[in-house]
TITORPA-6327 format. One record per residue (C-alpha): residue number from 1; residue in three letters; x, y, z. Coordinates in pm, 1 decimal, padded with zeros to 6 digits, m for minus. Example, Ala and Ser with C-alpha at 12.3 -4.5 7.8 and 13.67 -1.06 7.14 Angstrom:
% residues 2
num->1	residu->ALA	x->01230.0	y->m00450.0	z->00780.0
num->2	residu->SER	x->01367.0	y->m00106.0	z->00714.0
***
This chain:
% residues 208
num->1	residu->MET	x->m00548.0	y->m02984.4	z->08159.9
num->2	residu->PRO	x->m00358.3	y->m03301.0	z->08238.0
num->3	residu->GLY	x->m00478.5	y->m03471.8	z->08548.4
num->4	residu->GLU	x->m00819.7	y->m03297.5	z->08536.9
num->5	residu->ARG	x->m01114.1	y->m03528.3	z->08570.4
num->6	residu->LEU	x->m01411.8	y->m03502.9	z->08331.0
num->7	residu->PRO	x->m01766.0	y->m03515.5	z->08465.3
num->8	residu->LEU	x->m01947.8	y->m03851.4	z->08426.9
num->9	residu->GLY	x->m02242.1	y->m03686.5	z->08250.4
num->10	residu->PHE	x->m02015.4	y->m03551.6	z->07981.7
num->11	residu->VAL	x->m01864.1	y->m03894.3	z->07914.6
num->12	residu->PHE	x->m02200.6	y->m04074.4	z->07877.4
num->13	residu->ARG	x->m02353.7	y->m03791.8	z->07675.9
num->14	residu->SER	x->m02068.0	y->m03794.1	z->07422.9
num->15	residu->ARG	x->m02095.4	y->m04171.8	z->07372.7
num->16	residu->ALA	x->m02470.5	y->m04152.8	z->07314.8
num->17	residu->LYS	x->m02424.1	y->m03880.5	z->07055.3
num->18	residu->GLU	x->m02157.1	y->m04082.1	z->06875.8
num->19	residu->GLU	x->m02389.7	y->m04389.1	z->06856.9
num->20	residu->LYS	x->m02673.7	y->m04177.2	z->06713.6
num->21	residu->VAL	x->m02442.9	y->m04034.4	z->06451.8
num->22	residu->SER	x->m02320.4	y->m04380.2	z->06348.0
num->23	residu->VAL	x->m02679.1	y->m04512.4	z->06313.4
num->24	residu->ALA	x->m02776.1	y->m04207.8	z->06107.5
num->25	residu->ASP	x->m02478.6	y->m04264.9	z->05877.8
num->26	residu->LYS	x->m02575.5	y->m04631.4	z->05818.5
num->27	residu->ALA	x->m02943.1	y->m04564.5	z->05750.2
num->28	residu->PRO	x->m02901.3	y->m04385.7	z->05415.8
num->29	residu->ALA	x->m02666.8	y->m04658.6	z->05296.9
num->30	residu->ASP	x->m02930.8	y->m04927.5	z->05368.6
num->31	residu->SER	x->m03210.8	y->m04721.0	z->05219.6
num->32	residu->LYS	x->m03022.0	y->m04682.1	z->04890.6
num->33	residu->GLN	x->m03089.7	y->m05048.8	z->04799.6
num->34	residu->THR	x->m03311.0	y->m05042.4	z->04492.9
num->35	residu->ARG	x->m03605.7	y->m05284.3	z->04423.8
num->36	residu->ASP	x->m03811.7	y->m05321.3	z->04116.6
num->37	residu->PRO	x->m04144.3	y->m05147.2	z->04191.1
num->38	residu->GLN	x->m04326.1	y->m05394.0	z->03960.6
num->39	residu->ALA	x->m04183.1	y->m05699.5	z->04129.9
num->40	residu->PRO	x->m04397.5	y->m05790.1	z->04432.4
num->41	residu->LYS	x->m04252.8	y->m06025.6	z->04689.8
num->42	residu->GLY	x->m03906.7	y->m05999.4	z->04538.9
num->43	residu->ARG	x->m03996.9	y->m06167.5	z->04204.9
num->44	residu->PRO	x->m03952.4	y->m05987.3	z->03868.9
num->45	residu->THR	x->m04256.9	y->m05946.3	z->03647.8
num->46	residu->PRO	x->m04264.8	y->m06229.2	z->03389.0
num->47	residu->LYS	x->m04231.1	y->m06140.0	z->03025.5
num->48	residu->ARG	x->m04521.7	y->m06175.2	z->02782.0
num->49	residu->SER	x->m04366.9	y->m06480.6	z->02616.8
num->50	residu->GLU	x->m04321.3	y->m06649.2	z->02953.6
num->51	residu->ALA	x->m04680.7	y->m06573.6	z->03053.6
num->52	residu->GLN	x->m04808.3	y->m06719.5	z->02725.8
num->53	residu->SER	x->m04601.7	y->m07032.4	z->02772.9
num->54	residu->GLN	x->m04742.5	y->m07070.8	z->03124.4
num->55	residu->ARG	x->m05097.6	y->m07040.9	z->02990.2
num->56	residu->ARG	x->m05022.2	y->m07302.8	z->02725.0
num->57	residu->SER	x->m04885.3	y->m07537.1	z->02991.5
num->58	residu->VAL	x->m05205.0	y->m07496.5	z->03195.9
num->59	residu->ALA	x->m05413.0	y->m07573.2	z->02886.2
num->60	residu->ASN	x->m05201.8	y->m07881.2	z->02813.1
num->61	residu->THR	x->m05240.8	y->m07994.5	z->03175.6
num->62	residu->SER	x->m05620.0	y->m07969.4	z->03158.2
num->63	residu->LEU	x->m05618.7	y->m08159.9	z->02830.1
num->64	residu->SER	x->m05402.2	y->m08432.5	z->02978.3
num->65	residu->ARG	x->m05640.5	y->m08462.7	z->03272.9
num->66	residu->LYS	x->m05927.9	y->m08504.4	z->03030.7
num->67	residu->ASP	x->m05736.7	y->m08773.3	z->02845.5
num->68	residu->ALA	x->m05653.4	y->m08943.1	z->03175.0
num->69	residu->ALA	x->m06020.4	y->m08947.4	z->03277.6
num->70	residu->LYS	x->m06115.2	y->m09090.5	z->02939.1
num->71	residu->ARG	x->m05847.0	y->m09355.8	z->02971.0
num->72	residu->GLN	x->m05972.8	y->m09448.7	z->03318.4
num->73	residu->ARG	x->m06327.1	y->m09488.8	z->03185.4
num->74	residu->GLU	x->m06203.3	y->m09712.9	z->02907.6
num->75	residu->GLU	x->m06003.1	y->m09922.6	z->03151.2
num->76	residu->ARG	x->m06308.0	y->m09949.8	z->03375.5
num->77	residu->ARG	x->m06521.6	y->m10071.1	z->03084.8
num->78	residu->ALA	x->m06256.5	y->m10325.0	z->02989.4
num->79	residu->GLN	x->m06236.6	y->m10447.3	z->03347.7
num->80	residu->LEU	x->m06614.1	y->m10489.4	z->03370.0
num->81	residu->GLU	x->m06613.2	y->m10678.3	z->03041.3
num->82	residu->ARG	x->m06340.6	y->m10910.2	z->03170.5
num->83	residu->GLN	x->m06541.7	y->m10967.3	z->03488.1
num->84	residu->ARG	x->m06853.5	y->m11046.1	z->03285.6
num->85	residu->GLN	x->m06665.8	y->m11301.0	z->03078.9
num->86	residu->ALA	x->m06506.2	y->m11445.2	z->03391.9
num->87	residu->LEU	x->m06846.5	y->m11483.7	z->03558.0
num->88	residu->ALA	x->m06965.8	y->m11673.2	z->03252.6
num->89	residu->GLY	x->m06652.2	y->m11883.7	z->03206.9
num->90	residu->GLY	x->m06514.7	y->m11910.5	z->03560.0
num->91	residu->ASP	x->m06175.7	y->m11747.4	z->03494.5
num->92	residu->GLU	x->m06034.5	y->m11688.6	z->03844.0
num->93	residu->ARG	x->m05807.1	y->m11404.0	z->03734.0
num->94	residu->PHE	x->m06086.5	y->m11158.2	z->03657.4
num->95	residu->LEU	x->m06357.7	y->m11259.8	z->03903.7
num->96	residu->PRO	x->m06489.4	y->m11002.3	z->04152.8
num->97	residu->ALA	x->m06324.5	y->m10999.5	z->04493.6
num->98	residu->ARG	x->m06617.1	y->m11177.3	z->04663.6
num->99	residu->ASP	x->m06582.2	y->m11476.3	z->04425.5
num->100	residu->LYS	x->m06203.5	y->m11509.3	z->04420.3
num->101	residu->GLY	x->m05995.4	y->m11769.4	z->04593.5
num->102	residu->PRO	x->m05992.4	y->m12147.2	z->04630.1
num->103	residu->VAL	x->m06218.2	y->m12135.5	z->04937.3
num->104	residu->ARG	x->m06500.5	y->m11959.2	z->04752.0
num->105	residu->LYS	x->m06455.3	y->m12184.5	z->04448.5
num->106	residu->PHE	x->m06484.6	y->m12495.1	z->04664.7
num->107	residu->ALA	x->m06798.5	y->m12355.2	z->04828.4
num->108	residu->ARG	x->m06952.8	y->m12286.3	z->04487.2
num->109	residu->ASP	x->m06866.5	y->m12629.9	z->04355.3
num->110	residu->THR	x->m07011.8	y->m12795.3	z->04665.3
num->111	residu->ILE	x->m07346.0	y->m12621.0	z->04613.9
num->112	residu->ASP	x->m07348.4	y->m12678.1	z->04238.3
num->113	residu->SER	x->m07274.8	y->m13049.3	z->04272.4
num->114	residu->ARG	x->m07598.4	y->m13128.9	z->04461.0
num->115	residu->PHE	x->m07969.2	y->m13059.8	z->04462.4
num->116	residu->ASN	x->m08072.2	y->m12790.0	z->04707.9
num->117	residu->VAL	x->m08427.2	y->m12744.2	z->04832.1
num->118	residu->ALA	x->m08382.5	y->m12367.7	z->04838.0
num->119	residu->GLU	x->m08318.1	y->m12346.7	z->04463.2
num->120	residu->PHE	x->m08675.6	y->m12466.5	z->04398.8
num->121	residu->PHE	x->m08825.3	y->m12204.4	z->04626.2
num->122	residu->LEU	x->m08921.5	y->m11965.0	z->04345.5
num->123	residu->PRO	x->m09120.5	y->m12212.9	z->04130.4
num->124	residu->MET	x->m09282.2	y->m12362.2	z->04441.0
num->125	residu->ALA	x->m09373.9	y->m12013.6	z->04561.4
num->126	residu->VAL	x->m09551.4	y->m11945.7	z->04230.6
num->127	residu->VAL	x->m09752.4	y->m12269.0	z->04261.9
num->128	residu->ILE	x->m09844.8	y->m12197.9	z->04622.1
num->129	residu->LEU	x->m09947.0	y->m11842.3	z->04535.0
num->130	residu->VAL	x->m10177.5	y->m11965.8	z->04259.1
num->131	residu->LEU	x->m10337.3	y->m12221.8	z->04492.1
num->132	residu->SER	x->m10390.3	y->m11958.1	z->04760.5
num->133	residu->MET	x->m10573.0	y->m11732.9	z->04512.4
num->134	residu->VAL	x->m10828.1	y->m11999.9	z->04422.7
num->135	residu->ARG	x->m11144.2	y->m11946.2	z->04626.5
num->136	residu->VAL	x->m11164.4	y->m12305.0	z->04742.0
num->137	residu->GLY	x->m11116.4	y->m12372.2	z->05109.1
num->138	residu->SER	x->m10938.9	y->m12705.3	z->05067.1
num->139	residu->LEU	x->m10691.0	y->m12563.0	z->04814.0
num->140	residu->GLN	x->m10612.6	y->m12265.9	z->05035.2
num->141	residu->THR	x->m10547.7	y->m12503.7	z->05323.8
num->142	residu->ILE	x->m10313.1	y->m12709.7	z->05105.1
num->143	residu->ALA	x->m10131.5	y->m12391.4	z->05000.0
num->144	residu->LEU	x->m10078.6	y->m12292.3	z->05362.4
num->145	residu->LEU	x->m09945.1	y->m12637.7	z->05448.8
num->146	residu->LEU	x->m09714.2	y->m12627.8	z->05149.2
num->147	residu->TRP	x->m09573.8	y->m12295.7	z->05267.2
num->148	residu->LEU	x->m09490.9	y->m12446.7	z->05603.6
num->149	residu->VAL	x->m09340.1	y->m12761.4	z->05450.6
num->150	residu->VAL	x->m09124.6	y->m12564.7	z->05207.7
num->151	residu->ILE	x->m08993.1	y->m12332.3	z->05477.1
num->152	residu->VAL	x->m08910.5	y->m12620.4	z->05711.6
num->153	residu->LEU	x->m08735.4	y->m12814.8	z->05434.9
num->154	residu->ILE	x->m08528.9	y->m12513.2	z->05330.0
num->155	residu->VAL	x->m08419.5	y->m12445.4	z->05688.2
num->156	residu->LEU	x->m08325.0	y->m12808.7	z->05753.7
num->157	residu->ASP	x->m08144.0	y->m12848.6	z->05422.5
num->158	residu->SER	x->m07952.7	y->m12524.4	z->05476.0
num->159	residu->LEU	x->m07846.3	y->m12627.5	z->05825.8
num->160	residu->VAL	x->m07720.0	y->m12966.3	z->05706.6
num->161	residu->THR	x->m07543.8	y->m12816.1	z->05405.0
num->162	residu->GLY	x->m07381.7	y->m12543.2	z->05612.2
num->163	residu->PHE	x->m07260.3	y->m12787.8	z->05876.1
num->164	residu->ARG	x->m07108.8	y->m13026.5	z->05620.0
num->165	residu->LEU	x->m06953.1	y->m12749.6	z->05417.5
num->166	residu->LYS	x->m06795.3	y->m12590.4	z->05723.6
num->167	residu->LYS	x->m06641.7	y->m12923.8	z->05820.1
num->168	residu->ARG	x->m06505.5	y->m12990.8	z->05471.5
num->169	residu->LEU	x->m06362.7	y->m12640.3	z->05444.2
num->170	residu->ALA	x->m06179.2	y->m12684.9	z->05774.7
num->171	residu->GLU	x->m06031.3	y->m13010.5	z->05647.3
num->172	residu->ARG	x->m05941.5	y->m12884.5	z->05300.6
num->173	residu->PHE	x->m05821.9	y->m12532.5	z->05388.7
num->174	residu->PRO	x->m05703.2	y->m12532.7	z->05751.1
num->175	residu->ASP	x->m05461.7	y->m12239.8	z->05710.3
num->176	residu->GLN	x->m05671.8	y->m12012.0	z->05488.0
num->177	residu->ASN	x->m05935.1	y->m11754.3	z->05568.5
num->178	residu->ARG	x->m06276.1	y->m11925.8	z->05555.8
num->179	residu->ARG	x->m06480.5	y->m11642.5	z->05698.8
num->180	residu->GLY	x->m06809.8	y->m11589.1	z->05517.1
num->181	residu->ALA	x->m06767.8	y->m11890.4	z->05288.9
num->182	residu->VAL	x->m07063.5	y->m12083.2	z->05435.1
num->183	residu->ALA	x->m07297.7	y->m11785.0	z->05409.9
num->184	residu->TYR	x->m07172.6	y->m11727.0	z->05055.7
num->185	residu->ALA	x->m07258.2	y->m12086.4	z->04963.6
num->186	residu->LEU	x->m07603.7	y->m12074.9	z->05124.4
num->187	residu->MET	x->m07690.6	y->m11755.7	z->04938.7
num->188	residu->ARG	x->m07589.4	y->m11930.0	z->04617.8
num->189	residu->SER	x->m07814.3	y->m12224.7	z->04701.0
num->190	residu->LEU	x->m08115.6	y->m11989.6	z->04699.9
num->191	residu->GLN	x->m08061.7	y->m11917.0	z->04329.8
num->192	residu->MET	x->m08175.9	y->m12141.4	z->04047.2
num->193	residu->ARG	x->m07883.9	y->m12326.6	z->03893.0
num->194	residu->ARG	x->m07910.3	y->m12160.8	z->03550.7
num->195	residu->LEU	x->m07915.2	y->m11812.3	z->03706.5
num->196	residu->ARG	x->m07607.5	y->m11852.3	z->03925.0
num->197	residu->LEU	x->m07299.2	y->m11635.9	z->03873.9
num->198	residu->PRO	x->m07024.1	y->m11741.2	z->03833.0
num->199	residu->LYS	x->m07168.1	y->m12016.3	z->03616.5
num->200	residu->PRO	x->m07149.9	y->m12368.1	z->03766.5
num->201	residu->GLN	x->m06831.2	y->m12551.0	z->03668.9
num->202	residu->VAL	x->m06926.9	y->m12897.3	z->03799.9
num->203	residu->LYS	x->m07213.3	y->m13132.2	z->03720.1
num->204	residu->ARG	x->m07466.2	y->m13256.6	z->03970.2
num->205	residu->GLY	x->m07333.0	y->m13553.9	z->04159.5
num->206	residu->GLU	x->m06970.4	y->m13465.4	z->04075.9
num->207	residu->ARG	x->m06757.6	y->m13439.7	z->04386.2
num->208	residu->PRO	x->m06560.4	y->m13113.1	z->04400.0
***
């Protein structure tokens, strides 16, 4: 009847029922969406021709990797050959990193342009060893003294050479990295001239 008030429970109960009905009506509509049962994760199953093409691409990729590895080995061999020729001829472009640069070249030329006591250490060591093996007291004493003399001469000559080389490097290359150049030169002085790599490019007595 007009003007009659409805209970609150009736109002809320009718709204709740209407919402349930609307949700139930929408559910079947959403559930009707079809999906390929053989398509996991939303992707269709590839055809046989596509699968074969994929396998061929994998095979071609593995072959290309093999070719790339072969090419790298060939390039490595070529690089080593260039380094070997550079060590023999002194070509700066293909020298190893430890021998590159004007500072290292100047250090090498400084050592190669003079006589170094250390480069005669190996032949002198052989002579001293032979003398020490002879069962003669006087010869063994001479061998011991020679050992001491050789060691003292090598130390003194290395100190003088290192001091002079360090000074000349500072004058010639003030703005370049000279770290390790003196030690590099002294290690070279321990080798016999004909066995040094890179090969000497200056004559004895020639100023670098």
